[in-house]
C-alpha positions as CSV (number, residue, x, y, z in Angstrom):
1,M,-10.7,-26.4,9.8
2,K,-11.1,-23.4,12.1
3,F,-9.0,-20.7,10.4
4,A,-8.5,-17.0,10.7
5,F,-6.8,-14.2,8.8
6,V,-5.3,-11.0,10.5
7,T,-5.2,-8.0,8.2
8,P,-4.9,-4.3,9.1
9,R,-8.0,-3.4,7.0
10,Y,-10.8,-5.6,5.6
11,G,-13.9,-5.0,3.5
12,E,-15.4,-4.9,0.0
13,E,-14.4,-1.3,-0.2
14,I,-10.7,-2.2,0.2
15,V,-9.6,-2.7,-3.4
16,G,-6.2,-4.1,-4.3
17,G,-3.3,-5.1,-2.1
18,A,-2.9,-7.8,0.6
19,E,-6.2,-7.1,2.3
20,M,-8.2,-7.8,-0.9
21,A,-6.1,-11.0,-1.4
22,A,-6.9,-12.2,2.1
23,R,-10.6,-11.6,1.5
24,M,-10.6,-13.5,-1.8
25,I,-8.9,-16.5,-0.2
26,A,-11.1,-16.4,2.9
27,E,-14.3,-16.4,1.0
28,R,-13.3,-19.3,-1.1
29,L,-12.1,-21.4,1.8
30,V,-15.6,-21.1,3.1
31,A,-17.3,-21.7,-0.2
32,Q,-15.1,-24.4,-1.6
33,L,-13.9,-26.3,1.4
34,G,-16.5,-25.4,4.0
35,W,-14.0,-24.1,6.5
36,S,-15.0,-21.9,9.4
37,V,-13.1,-18.7,8.7
38,E,-12.9,-15.5,10.8
39,I,-11.1,-12.2,10.2
40,F,-9.4,-10.2,12.9
41,T,-9.0,-6.6,11.7
42,T,-9.3,-3.0,12.7
43,R,-12.0,-0.4,12.0
44,A,-9.7,1.5,9.6
45,K,-10.2,2.1,5.9
46,D,-7.4,4.6,5.3
47,I,-3.9,3.3,5.3
48,V,-2.4,6.7,6.2
49,T,-4.6,7.9,9.0
50,W,-5.8,4.6,10.3
51,G,-9.0,6.4,11.5
52,N,-11.8,4.3,12.9
53,E,-14.4,4.3,10.1
54,Y,-16.1,0.9,10.1
55,P,-18.5,0.1,12.9
56,A,-17.0,-1.7,15.9
57,G,-18.0,-5.3,16.5
58,D,-18.8,-8.3,14.4
59,E,-20.4,-8.9,11.1
60,T,-20.7,-11.8,8.6
61,L,-19.5,-10.8,5.1
62,N,-19.9,-13.4,2.3
63,G,-19.8,-16.2,4.7
64,V,-16.8,-15.0,6.7
65,V,-17.1,-13.7,10.3
66,V,-15.3,-10.3,10.6
67,H,-14.2,-9.0,14.0
68,R,-13.4,-5.3,14.0
69,F,-11.4,-3.6,16.8
70,D,-10.6,0.0,17.7
71,V,-7.4,1.6,16.4
72,T,-5.9,3.3,19.4
73,S,-2.9,4.9,17.6
74,G,-2.4,5.9,14.0
75,R,0.6,7.5,12.4
76,P,2.0,10.6,14.2
77,S,3.2,13.5,12.1
78,H,6.8,12.7,12.8
79,F,6.5,9.1,11.4
80,F,7.4,10.2,7.9
81,S,10.6,12.0,8.7
82,F,11.6,9.3,11.1
83,S,10.9,6.5,8.7
84,E,12.7,8.3,5.9
85,R,15.9,8.5,8.0
86,L,15.6,5.0,9.3
87,L,14.9,3.4,6.0
88,S,17.8,5.1,4.3
89,A,20.0,2.4,6.1
90,P,17.6,-0.2,7.4
91,A,20.1,-3.0,8.1
92,A,21.9,-0.7,10.5
93,A,18.8,0.0,12.6
94,T,18.7,-1.2,16.2
95,E,16.0,-3.4,17.5
96,A,14.6,-0.4,19.5
97,E,14.5,1.8,16.3
98,G,12.8,-1.0,14.4
99,Q,10.2,-1.4,17.1
100,A,9.6,2.4,17.1
101,F,9.0,2.1,13.3
102,I,6.4,-0.6,13.9
103,D,4.8,1.3,16.7
104,T,4.5,4.6,14.9
105,Q,3.5,3.1,11.5
106,G,0.5,1.5,13.1
107,P,-2.2,0.7,13.3
108,G,-2.0,0.2,17.0
109,C,-4.8,-2.2,18.0
110,P,-4.2,-3.9,21.4
111,S,-7.7,-5.3,21.7
112,L,-7.2,-7.3,18.4
113,V,-4.0,-8.9,19.8
114,E,-5.8,-9.8,23.0
115,A,-8.7,-11.4,21.1
116,L,-6.2,-13.5,19.2
117,R,-4.8,-14.9,22.4
118,S,-8.2,-16.4,23.4
119,C,-9.6,-17.3,20.0
120,D,-10.3,-20.9,19.1
121,R,-8.7,-20.9,15.6
122,E,-6.5,-23.9,14.8
123,L,-4.3,-21.7,12.5
124,V,-4.1,-17.9,12.1
125,A,-2.7,-16.4,8.9
126,F,-1.2,-12.9,9.0
127,Y,-1.3,-10.9,5.8
128,P,1.0,-8.9,5.1
129,Y,4.2,-8.8,7.2
130,L,4.6,-5.1,7.5
131,Y,2.1,-3.8,10.0
132,T,1.6,-3.7,13.8
133,P,-1.2,-6.3,14.1
134,T,1.1,-8.8,12.3
135,V,4.2,-8.1,14.4
136,E,2.4,-8.1,17.7
137,G,0.0,-10.9,16.7
138,V,2.8,-13.3,15.7
139,A,4.6,-12.5,19.0
140,A,1.5,-13.4,20.8
141,I,0.4,-16.7,19.1
142,G,3.2,-17.7,16.8
143,D,2.8,-21.3,17.7
144,R,-0.2,-21.5,15.4
145,A,0.7,-18.7,12.9
146,V,0.9,-18.7,9.1
147,M,2.6,-15.8,7.3
148,H,1.6,-14.4,4.0
149,P,4.4,-11.9,3.8
150,A,3.3,-10.1,0.5
151,A,7.0,-9.1,0.5
152,H,9.0,-7.3,-2.1
153,D,12.5,-5.9,-1.8
154,E,11.7,-2.7,0.0
155,P,13.8,-1.0,2.7
156,A,11.5,-1.9,5.6
157,L,12.0,-5.7,4.9
158,H,15.6,-5.2,5.8
159,L,14.9,-3.9,9.3
160,P,16.3,-6.5,11.7
161,V,13.2,-6.3,13.9
162,F,11.2,-8.3,11.3
163,R,13.5,-11.3,11.7
164,R,11.6,-12.4,14.8
165,T,8.3,-12.0,12.9
166,M,9.3,-14.0,9.9
167,T,10.9,-16.7,11.9
168,G,8.2,-16.8,14.6
169,V,5.6,-18.6,12.4
170,Q,4.9,-22.2,11.5
171,G,4.5,-21.8,7.7
172,L,4.7,-19.3,4.9
173,A,2.6,-18.7,1.8
174,F,4.0,-16.7,-1.1
175,H,2.6,-15.0,-4.2
176,T,5.6,-15.8,-6.5
177,R,8.9,-17.7,-6.6
178,G,10.7,-14.4,-6.5
179,E,9.0,-13.5,-3.2
180,R,9.9,-16.9,-1.7
181,D,13.5,-16.6,-2.8
182,L,13.8,-13.0,-1.4
183,V,12.4,-14.1,2.0
184,Q,14.6,-17.2,2.2
185,R,17.6,-15.1,1.3
186,L,16.9,-12.6,4.1
187,F,15.6,-14.9,6.9
188,P,16.3,-18.5,8.1
189,V,12.9,-19.9,7.2
190,A,13.7,-22.6,4.5
191,H,12.9,-25.4,7.0
192,L,9.3,-24.3,7.5
193,P,6.3,-25.6,5.4
194,Q,5.9,-23.3,2.4
195,V,3.8,-22.8,-0.7
196,V,4.0,-20.6,-3.7
197,L,0.3,-20.0,-3.8
198,G,-0.3,-17.1,-6.1
199,L,-3.9,-15.7,-6.3
200,G,-6.9,-17.0,-8.1
201,F,-8.8,-15.3,-10.9
202,D,-12.4,-15.5,-12.0
203,E,-13.9,-14.2,-15.2
204,P,-16.1,-11.1,-14.6
205,A,-19.7,-11.8,-13.7
206,P,-22.2,-11.7,-16.6
207,G,-23.0,-8.0,-17.3
208,L,-19.7,-6.7,-16.1
209,G,-17.6,-5.1,-18.8
210,T,-20.6,-3.5,-20.4
211,G,-19.9,-0.2,-18.6
212,T,-19.3,3.2,-20.0
213,P,-17.5,3.1,-23.4
214,P,-13.8,3.9,-22.8
215,G,-13.6,6.9,-25.2
216,E,-16.6,8.4,-23.4
217,L,-15.4,7.6,-19.9
218,L,-11.9,9.0,-20.6
219,G,-13.0,11.9,-22.9
220,I,-10.7,10.8,-25.7
221,G,-13.1,9.6,-28.3
222,D,-11.5,6.8,-30.4
223,R,-7.9,7.5,-29.5
224,P,-5.8,4.5,-28.5
225,Y,-4.7,4.4,-24.9
226,L,-2.4,2.7,-22.4
227,L,-4.1,1.8,-19.2
228,C,-2.5,2.0,-15.7
229,L,-4.9,0.4,-13.2
230,G,-4.3,0.8,-9.5
231,R,-3.3,3.4,-6.9
232,V,-1.9,6.6,-8.5
233,D,1.1,7.1,-6.2
234,G,4.7,7.9,-6.7
235,L,5.7,4.7,-4.8
236,K,3.6,2.7,-7.4
237,G,5.6,4.2,-10.2
238,T,2.9,6.4,-11.7
239,T,5.0,9.6,-11.4
240,A,7.8,8.1,-13.3
241,L,5.4,6.6,-15.8
242,G,3.9,10.1,-16.4
243,A,7.4,11.5,-17.0
244,F,8.3,8.7,-19.4
245,F,5.1,9.1,-21.3
246,A,5.5,12.8,-21.6
247,S,9.0,12.3,-23.1
248,Y,7.6,9.6,-25.4
249,K,4.9,12.0,-26.8
250,E,7.5,14.7,-27.4
251,R,9.5,12.3,-29.5
252,R,6.5,10.4,-31.0
253,P,3.6,12.8,-31.4
254,G,0.3,11.1,-32.2
255,P,-3.0,10.1,-30.8
256,L,-1.8,7.7,-28.0
257,A,-3.2,8.6,-24.6
258,L,-2.4,7.3,-21.0
259,A,-5.2,6.6,-18.6
260,L,-4.4,6.5,-14.9
261,V,-7.3,4.7,-13.2
262,G,-7.6,4.3,-9.4
263,P,-7.4,6.1,-6.1
264,V,-5.2,9.2,-6.3
265,T,-2.5,9.6,-3.6
266,A,0.0,11.7,-5.6
267,Q,-1.1,13.4,-8.8
268,P,1.4,13.3,-11.6
269,P,1.7,16.2,-14.1
270,L,-1.3,16.2,-16.4
271,S,-1.5,17.0,-20.1
272,P,-4.1,16.6,-22.8
273,D,-2.6,13.1,-23.4
274,V,-2.9,12.0,-19.7
275,V,-6.3,11.2,-18.2
276,L,-6.8,10.8,-14.4
277,T,-10.1,9.2,-13.6
278,G,-9.9,8.3,-9.9
279,P,-11.7,5.1,-8.9
280,V,-14.2,3.6,-11.3
281,S,-16.9,1.0,-11.1
282,E,-16.2,-2.7,-11.7
283,A,-18.1,-2.6,-15.0
284,D,-16.2,0.5,-16.1
285,K,-12.9,-1.1,-15.1
286,W,-13.6,-4.1,-17.4
287,S,-14.7,-1.8,-20.2
288,L,-11.4,0.1,-19.9
289,L,-9.4,-3.1,-19.8
290,R,-11.0,-4.5,-22.9
291,G,-10.4,-1.3,-24.9
292,A,-6.8,-0.7,-23.9
293,T,-3.9,-1.1,-26.3
294,A,-1.8,-2.4,-23.4
295,L,-1.8,-2.5,-19.7
296,V,1.2,-0.7,-18.1
297,S,2.2,-1.7,-14.5
298,P,5.0,0.8,-13.6
299,S,5.2,-0.3,-10.0
300,P,8.6,-1.5,-8.8
301,H,7.0,-2.9,-5.6
302,E,4.4,-5.6,-6.3
303,S,4.2,-9.0,-4.7
304,F,1.7,-10.4,-7.2
305,S,-0.3,-8.0,-9.4
306,L,-3.8,-9.3,-10.1
307,V,-4.4,-6.7,-12.8
308,L,-1.9,-8.5,-15.1
309,L,-4.1,-11.6,-15.0
310,E,-7.2,-9.5,-15.6
311,A,-5.7,-7.8,-18.7
312,W,-4.5,-11.1,-20.2
313,S,-7.9,-12.7,-19.7
314,V,-9.5,-10.0,-22.0
315,G,-6.8,-10.1,-24.7
316,V,-4.6,-7.2,-23.6
317,P,-0.7,-7.5,-23.4
318,A,1.3,-6.1,-20.5
319,I,4.2,-3.8,-20.0
320,V,5.9,-3.9,-16.6
321,N,8.7,-2.3,-14.6
322,A,11.9,-4.4,-14.9
323,V,12.7,-3.7,-11.3
324,C,9.6,-5.6,-10.1
325,S,10.5,-9.3,-9.8
326,A,6.9,-10.4,-9.4
327,T,5.5,-8.8,-12.6
328,V,8.6,-9.7,-14.6
329,E,8.2,-13.3,-13.4
330,H,4.7,-13.3,-14.7
331,C,5.7,-11.9,-18.0
332,S,8.7,-14.2,-18.4
333,D,6.8,-17.3,-17.4
334,S,3.8,-16.5,-19.6
335,G,5.4,-14.8,-22.5
336,G,2.6,-12.3,-22.2
337,G,4.4,-9.0,-21.8
338,L,7.5,-6.9,-22.1
339,W,9.4,-4.9,-19.5
340,F,11.4,-1.7,-19.3
341,G,14.2,-0.5,-16.9
342,S,14.9,2.9,-18.4
343,Y,13.3,5.5,-20.6
344,A,15.2,4.2,-23.6
345,E,13.7,0.7,-23.0
346,F,10.3,2.2,-22.4
347,E,10.4,3.9,-25.8
348,V,11.6,0.7,-27.6
349,V,8.9,-1.4,-26.0
350,L,6.2,1.0,-26.9
351,D,7.4,1.4,-30.5
352,V,7.5,-2.4,-31.0
353,M,4.0,-2.9,-29.5
354,L,2.3,-0.1,-31.2
355,A,3.8,-1.1,-34.6
356,D,2.7,-4.7,-34.5
357,P,-0.9,-5.7,-33.7
358,E,-0.1,-9.3,-34.3
359,L,2.6,-9.2,-31.6
360,R,0.2,-7.7,-29.1
361,A,-2.3,-10.5,-29.9
362,R,0.3,-13.2,-29.4
363,L,1.5,-11.7,-26.1
364,A,-2.1,-11.5,-24.8
365,E,-2.9,-15.1,-25.9
366,R,0.1,-16.4,-24.1
367,G,-0.9,-14.5,-21.0
368,R,-4.4,-15.9,-21.3
369,R,-3.1,-19.5,-21.4
370,Y,-0.9,-18.8,-18.4
371,V,-3.9,-17.6,-16.4
372,E,-5.9,-20.7,-17.3
373,A,-3.2,-23.1,-16.4
374,N,-2.1,-21.6,-13.1
375,F,-4.5,-19.2,-11.5
376,R,-8.1,-20.5,-11.4
377,W,-9.5,-20.5,-7.9
378,P,-10.2,-24.3,-7.5
379,V,-6.5,-25.0,-8.2
380,I,-5.4,-22.2,-5.7
381,I,-7.7,-23.4,-2.9
382,D,-6.7,-27.1,-3.3
383,R,-3.1,-26.0,-3.1
384,Y,-3.8,-24.0,0.1
385,D,-5.7,-26.9,1.7
386,T,-2.6,-29.1,1.2
387,F,-0.3,-26.5,2.6
388,A,-2.5,-25.7,5.6
389,G,-2.7,-29.4,6.4
390,H,1.1,-29.7,6.5
391,V,1.3,-26.6,8.8
392,L,-1.4,-28.0,11.1
393,D,0.5,-31.3,11.3
394,R,3.6,-29.4,12.3
395,V,1.7,-27.5,15.0
396,T,0.1,-30.7,16.4
397,Q,3.5,-32.5,16.5
398,K,5.2,-29.6,18.4
399,R,2.4,-29.7,21.0
400,H,2.9,-33.4,21.8
């Protein structure tokens, strides 16, 4: 099949999020099914500035042809105040206001959309729903479009302007049942071909996980630690986690530390018990995962959360935010983790986990079995092949 993905950013340097998910699927469609897969994306690396950083033009990355186009408009300074006002009551926004949100959020990339119009791809998958290339691209070639919304219940999803984007495609692929149910509740799309795909997971390559010992990397010696892995950002829940953890340590003094590992957007208050590392190597990431007492995912806004699968695969239980339907769904389905919706629940969950090593081991083992049964790449790609075949049949029938 001649297939394409459209993402706002693309590259091995883009860690986490929808862009990495698109790359993981694209590379395995080539390797496992022999598809011809192309990527239409921008030259941007930074999601805030959308500056042109990658070289313009084409390259082949791990068997996938990547077309990069110039960003002509990023986020103006007034975007943040405008979006804050608009998203305080998104359902009341007009179409014009919604379009202004899309235009100013960016990345503006007209040449990408023009290239899509003339490309020879049988199907084009847009991943995620939120950004300008998706909205404008679906409007241009929706008759052969697939949507990977990567949606969660955030204010922007309720802007009426996204209705035409969600309903303008020929099929939808979701990370979780919760995401599917959310999108079906907000948009009339239940008649379209759909799949709850998830994401695949591979064990780390031989040699990974032999990175710097955790105590040395974090500077905490042999102290136990909770690990929060991903972007350090208030919107990802790390500010609230820092506050909860500080309160916990006041009430439960002891050696427990918290490690925040990943790119830093908003630095939470630090203390001798909180370590902020910034990004780390893949080997050091696996070293930190293996040594953690538990993985904490404080984000209220995740559409999948690959780090949960990684933690379970190396014998580490999970603690997640009760507001996040995707991570709670994983923990509930697997029996591999607990969740909190308030400080009081956070305290109880930590008390229970820290006091019972056998419980932590049982949770982690249940999570490991869940990963093995549901999220190995061959299973995911076979599922996607079947789904794409249904969508292509729909597209072909509509044309004749």
